[in-house]
N, C-alpha and C positions, 0 to 999 in steps of 0.2 A: 898167456894162458893161465898162469898160476894166479895172477891178480884177478882174472875173471872168475876162476873157480872159487877163490877165497871170498870175494864179495858176493858171488852168487850163493854160496853156502850161507854166509851171514844173513843175507836178505831172505833166503828161503827159511831160515830158522826163526827170524824175528818179525817179518812183515805182517804175518797173520795176527799175532798177538798185539803188535803195535797199532796197526790200522784199525782193527776191530775193537781194540781196547779204547781207542779215542772216540769212536762213533757209537759203541754199543756197551752198555753197562753189564751185559750178561757174560762176558768172557771170564772163564774160571781158571784157577791155578792149574788143575790137571790139563786143561786145554793148552796152556802155555808150554808146559813140559812136553806134552804130546807133539806139539809143533816143533819144538827144538830138537827132540830126539829123533822123531820120524823124518824130518827134513834132512838132518845130518846123515841118517842111514840111507835115505833116498839118493842123496848126492853120491855117496860111495857106490851104491848099486848101479846108478845110471852111468857112472864113469866106466865101470866094467862092461855093462850092457852095450853102450855105444862103442867102446873100444873093440869088443868082440864082434859086434855087428860090422864094423868097418874092416876088420882083418880076418874074419872067419874063426871058427872054433879051434883051429890048429895053431893060433898065434900064442905067443908066450904072455905071461902076466905083465911084464914090462911094456911090451908093445901095446897091449890092450889098454893099460893105464895111460900111456903117452897119447894114444889116439883118442881115448875117452876124454882126457883133459882138454884136447883141442876143440871139443864140443861144449866148452864151459858156458857160453852165453845161453845155449839151448837148455842146458842142465839147470842153470840159475833161474830161468823163466819157469820151467816146469816145477821147480821146488817152491818158487814164490806162490804160484797158483795152488799147489798142494798145501802150502802152509795156511792160506786163507780157508781152504775147504776143511782141513783137519781141525783147525781152531774152532770153526763154526760147529762142526759135528760134535766134537767132544764137549764144547760148551753147552750144547743143547741136551746132551746126555748126562751131564754131571750137575751136582748141586750148585745153585747160584751162590755168589758171594754174600756174606752177611750184610744186612742193610747198613750197619754202623761203619763197616769198612768202605762201602760205596760212598756214604756221606762224607767220610774223611778224605777219601781219594779224590772225589770230585769237588771238594771244598764247599759242600752244602751244609747248612745248619741241620743238626739232628733235631727232629720234631719233638721228642720227649725228653730232651736234655734239660736238666735244671741249670739255670744260669745264676 
């Protein structure tokens, strides 16, 4: 379960910026940070929510965490989908990267560059 939660957390933090960054040049730096921070927070929240849901509100924190971690595959999938959504939304709402940065990142020649 610990391996599932760790890989689910990593995938949830980075799959949105990685996949969208490969296929779309509009991914912004704030979107990457938003994905990392919010997916990490969502993982922690979902561990508690699933753990409390399985054991009731009267359970202890340790019991809630133990039960929540047992739902690691589900939590990982939710965080991966959330990462794709949050990366897209924040990228659309923030300033696009500088054209020079995009040209260098995607190894394209800069149009106005003096050779």
